[in-house]
N, C-alpha and C positions, 0 to 999 in steps of 0.2 A: 504493500500500500504506500502511496506517495502523499506527501503533505505540503502545505505552505506555512511559512513562519507566521506566528500570531503577534506581529509587532504591535506594541502599545497595549497589549492585553495580557498575554501569557508567554512572553519571550525572555531570553537571557538579558536583553537590553533593559527590561523592566525590573531586574533584580535589585541593583544598587539604589535606584530611585525608591523602590518599595522599602528597602532597609532604612534609607534616610527619612522616609515618611514615618516609619515605625519608631525611629529615634526622636521624632517630634520636630524635625526641621520644618520650618514654615514654608508653605507653598510647594512642598513635595508630596506627590501623590503616592499611594500604596496599592497599585493595581493587583499585586499578588497577595494582598491581605496578610502580610507578615505581622506577628504579634508585637505590641509595644514593648520596648526594652531600653535600657540605658546603654547597652553595649551590643555590638554585632560583630561576629567573625564569619567571613565568607571563605570557605575552602572550595577551590575549583580543582577537580581531578580531570586532567586532560584525557579525553577519550572515553569517559564514562557516560555511555548512553543509557536512556531509560530502559530499553528492552534488554540490554546486557545486564543492567543492575537487577531487573526483576527476575531474570533467569539464573541469577547467581546468589540467591539469598543465603545459601549454605556457607558461602565464603564471606558474607557481610553481616554478621550478627549485630554489630553496632549500628551500621548504617541502616539496616532493615528495621531497627527499633525506632527510627525517627519518623515523624509524619512525612508521608511521601506522596507526591503527585508529579505528573509530567508537565514540562513546559517545552517550548521550542527554542532552538538556536536559530540563527539566520542562514541565508544562502549567500555564498557557498557555505556548507556546514564544515567549517575548517577553523583552525586555531586563530590565525591572525585576524580574521573577520570577527570571530566570536569574542575574543579578548577586547577588541576595540569597541564592540557593542556593549560589553559588560562595563568597560571603563568610562564610556561616554554617555551611555543610556540612549544611544542613537542606532537606527537601522543602518545597514551597510551603505545604502544609497545616500545617506547624509554624511557619515564619517569618511567614506571613500576607500576603505581598505577592503578590496573586493576579491579576496582570496589569497591563496599561497603565493601565486604569481599573477601579474597582470602586465599591462603595457606602461612603460615610463611615459608620463604626460609629455606630449610634444615630440617624442622620439620613438622610433621603431625598435625599442629594446625591451627586454623582459625585466620587470621590477619584482624582486623577491622580498616579500613583506616580512619574512622571518629573519633573513640575513640583513636586509635593509642597506642598500648602497649608500655610502657616505655622501655622495653628491646630492642626495635628496633630503631636504630639510624636513624632519618629521612634523615640526610645528606648522609648516606651510602645507604639507601634504594632508595633514589632519589638523585643521585650525581650531576646532571646537575644544573648549576646556574640558578637562576630565571631571568626573563626579567627585573624585577625591579632592580636587581643588575647590569645587563648589561646596563640599562638606566643610572643609577647613574655614572657608569664609563665613560659614554659619556656626562656627564654634565647635565643630566635631573634630576630635583628634583622629587622624587617619594614618595608616601605614600599609604599604605593599611589602609583603614578605615573600621573597623569591630568591632564586639562585644567583650567585655572583655574576655568572656569565651573562645574565640578562639585565644587569644593573644599568649599563650605559647603551643598551640597544636602541635602535630607532623605533622599534615597536613599543618598547616601554615608554619612550618619550611621547609617542603618538597616542597611545591608548591609556596609559596608567600613570601619567605624570602626577607627582606628589611625593611625600616622604617615602623612602625606600630602605628596607633593611635586608642586606645581603645575608642569606643563610642557605647553605647547601644541603646539609643532612637533615633527616627528620627531626633529630634532637635539637638542632639549631633553630629550625623553623618553629618548633613547639615553644621553645624558650622565647624566641622573638615575638611570637604572637601573644604569649601570656604577658610579657612585659608591656607590649604595645596596648594591650586591652585594659591596663590599669587605669587609663584615663577615663573620665566620665563627662560627656558621652564619647564613645569611640567607635570607629569602624575599621576593622583590620581585614585585609585580603591576603589569603595564602594560596599559593599555586603549587601543583605537583604534576610533573610531566612524564613520570616513569611508566605509568600504565599505557599511555599512548605509544611510547617508544617500543614497549614490548609487543603491543598489538601490531604495529607496523612491521616489526622484524620477524615475528613468529606467528602472528595471527591472534585474533581475539577469541578464538575457540581453542587455543593451545593450553597445555598444562602450565606453561610458564606464565601466561596471562592470568590464569586463575590464581596461581601462587602470588603474583604481584597484587592482585585484587585483595587477597587476604592481608597483605602488608599494608595496603591503603586503608583497609578497615581498621586495623590496629592503630595506624597513624592518626586517623580521624578520632578514634576513641581517646587516645592519649592527649591529643590536642584539646578535645572537649573537657577532659578532666583537669587540664592545666589552667583553664580560663576562669575568671571570676564567676561566682555562682549566678550572677544576674545577666550573664552573657547569653545571647541566642546564637547558636551555631547553625549556619546554613551551608549545606554541601550541594554542589551542582557539578555539571560537566560543561564542556564547550561544544561537544558533538559526540555522536556515537561512532560506530565503526562496523564495517562488513569485511569478511574475508572473500576475496574474488579469485577463483581458481583460474589457471592459465587459459582454459578453454573458453572462458567468458571475457577474455580481453582481446582487443584489437590494437594494432600499432600503426600510427600514422606513417611511419617509415615504410610500411609494407603496402600502403594504399595511396598511390599518387593522386587519385581523385580528390582526396581530402586536403591535399596541399595546393591544388590548382586555385588560383585567384586569391590566395592568402598572402598577407605580408608578415604575419606573426601568429603563432599559436602559443597561448599561455594557459594559466589556470593550473589544474591538476587532473589526475586520471579520471575522477568522477565529476569534474566540473571544468569544462574547457571554455576559455575565451578565445574565439577565432576572429582575428582582425583581417579585413579584406582590403584588396587594392580597389581603387576607385571604380565604381560601377559593377563590381563583381559579387556583391552581397547576394542577389537572388540566385545566382548559379552556385555559390558556395553553400547557401542554405539548402538548396535542393540536393546537392551532393552529400552533405552530411545527413540529411533526413533519409536519403536512400540507404545509406550504410547503417545508420544507427537504428532506424525503424522504431519499434515499440520499446526498445531497451533503454531509451532515454527521451527527454524532451529537448527538441532542437528548435530554438526560436531566434528571431531577430532581436537586436537590442531593444527596439521599441516595444515588441511583443512581451519581452521579459519584464520590462518596466511596467507595462500595462497590467501584466499578470500579478504584480506585487511581489516579485521575487526579492527585491532589494528594499522594499518600503519606499517612502518618498525619496526621490533622487534629485540631488542638487545639480545645477547646471555644470559646475566645475568637475563633477564626478562622471558625467555621462560618457566621455571619451575613454574612460578607463574600462568600461564594459565592452566586451567583444561585440563586433558587428553582428556576429552569430554566437549564441551561447548554447552549450551542450551540457545538460545535467542528467546524470545517470539515475535510473529508477531502481531496477532490480540488480541482479548479479551481473555487473557490466563495468568495464573500464576502458578508457581510451588512453593507451600509453603512447609515448613518443621518445623512444630510447635514445635517439641521437641528441636530443635536447634535454631530456629529463631522465638520465640513466638510473638514478637512484630509485625512482618509482617502480621500475621493472622488477626490482628485487623485493619490493614490499609485499607482504601477504595481506595485511589489513589495510583498508583504504577508507576514505570518507570524502565528503564534499558534495554528495548528492542529496536527493530529496526523499529518500526512503524513510520510513518510520525509524528504522534502526539507526539512522544518522541524525535525523532532525529532532527527534524527541530526546530530551535530557531530563535528569531527575532534579526535582526541587525537594530537598530533604531538610526538615526544620526540627531543631531540638525542642 
């Protein structure tokens, strides 16, 4: 089954605004109905989808004890897009981080939102203030607790700007979150990427992934136990994941028809931005529709915007979207080994509009 994001109602972009509303910040709405509290701690587990969570309750005794409901991430269902929605409270069409890779504005080059080219100013690329900045102006103490390697990244500056505590190990992050939560009122955000990494490398149905989920559950419980008693812990994900076998993948390098009329192909294996040369969009659209068929949705930029894939889209953002966009539905992936060689080796993938990818958990203590 395929879905669309519920921007402004039940999406990841609505989580931090809801927490601020629950903290009593003036003029902040609480669309997710979070309970009033003096302190909030948000733990985001990269790659933890709702369906994966619900099918692994044996591995998650603590997380399964929390109040649980599904919400949606945005499209593409991928980390860079989701973290920017979380940090800004905006849909992708407004913040402009439209996937793992897209086109560099004004140039026919690939922009990698996770690695973030130094030539691209993150504050220009994503000019909206973060919710952590907004919270601080309202008197809420905030802290982002994340690994040292992400401290000075472009994505952190674009999505999560505000006070940052570098902490690599689970123990460091627990101590940092507990210390940061001493303030009243406070909002602390903690991130963990190991589950997603395991899923990409070995698959989200692998024994290693299940063992990593057990560790995540223990980490979440230890984190909760370390927080002040009046803190509400919220646990969520940024997207789900699906394992796509080799027989369900195609490769652009093997299909010349998919390259004809294109100037650049970006995105990722389950969500492709296809940029065309002048006048070629109708032919490129037809070629991709013929190859993809029912395995994915193939739309023009205008059609995808009209369908609500990205929420409201600002004018400065439109050219970042492919002239043709391709979003996987079921077990399907569009690889491009000469440009994205790492993807070919991945077992678990995301980016598409399946329930397994788009639904994420909202777990509240």
